[in-house]
C-alpha positions as CSV (number, residue, x, y, z in Angstrom):
1,X,-18.3,-41.0,-37.5
2,X,-19.0,-41.0,-33.8
3,X,-22.0,-42.8,-32.2
4,X,-23.3,-42.4,-28.7
5,X,-25.2,-45.5,-27.4
6,X,-27.3,-45.0,-24.2
7,X,-28.8,-48.0,-22.4
8,X,-28.9,-49.3,-18.9
9,X,-28.6,-52.9,-20.1
10,X,-25.0,-54.1,-20.4
11,X,-25.9,-56.7,-23.1
12,X,-27.6,-54.1,-25.3
13,X,-24.6,-51.8,-25.0
14,X,-22.2,-54.6,-26.0
15,X,-24.3,-55.7,-28.9
16,X,-24.8,-52.2,-30.3
17,X,-21.1,-51.3,-29.7
18,X,-19.8,-54.3,-31.6
19,X,-22.3,-53.9,-34.4
20,X,-21.5,-50.2,-34.9
21,X,-17.8,-50.6,-34.6
22,X,-17.9,-53.3,-37.3
23,X,-19.6,-50.6,-39.5
24,X,-16.7,-48.2,-38.9
25,X,-18.2,-46.1,-36.1
26,X,-16.3,-44.8,-33.1
27,X,-18.6,-45.7,-30.2
28,X,-19.1,-44.0,-26.9
29,X,-21.3,-45.7,-24.2
30,X,-23.5,-44.2,-21.5
31,X,-25.8,-46.0,-19.0
32,X,-28.3,-43.3,-18.5
33,X,-29.4,-39.9,-19.9
34,X,-27.2,-38.0,-17.5
35,X,-24.1,-39.8,-18.6
36,X,-25.1,-39.3,-22.2
37,X,-25.4,-35.5,-21.8
38,X,-21.9,-35.5,-20.2
39,X,-20.5,-37.6,-23.1
40,X,-22.2,-35.4,-25.7
41,X,-20.9,-32.2,-24.2
42,X,-17.3,-33.5,-24.5
43,X,-17.8,-34.2,-28.2
44,X,-21.0,-34.0,-30.1
45,X,-21.9,-37.4,-31.7
46,X,-23.1,-37.9,-35.3
47,X,-25.6,-40.5,-34.1
48,X,-27.4,-41.2,-30.8
49,X,-29.1,-44.5,-30.1
50,X,-31.0,-44.5,-26.8
51,X,-33.2,-46.8,-24.8
52,X,-36.4,-45.2,-23.6
53,X,-36.7,-46.3,-20.0
54,X,-33.6,-45.9,-18.0
55,X,-32.6,-45.0,-14.4
56,X,-31.4,-41.6,-13.4
57,X,-32.6,-39.8,-16.6
58,X,-34.8,-41.5,-19.2
59,X,-34.8,-40.9,-23.0
60,X,-37.6,-38.4,-22.8
61,X,-35.7,-36.2,-20.3
62,X,-32.5,-36.6,-22.4
63,X,-34.2,-35.4,-25.6
64,X,-35.7,-32.5,-23.7
65,X,-32.2,-31.4,-22.6
């Protein structure tokens, strides 16, 4: 399974990445909604975990897209 983790905090990205990888997920990271859309367009993830308030494009804008 493939998970997309979206957060502008490096520590949160690291924690979620290591946790999900230990559960068997392939993890792709993005630091904002714009990057997340780009990653999702390359290969649709099975799971998306996203911070709400981020720079460039927040979670609300990401979900609307």
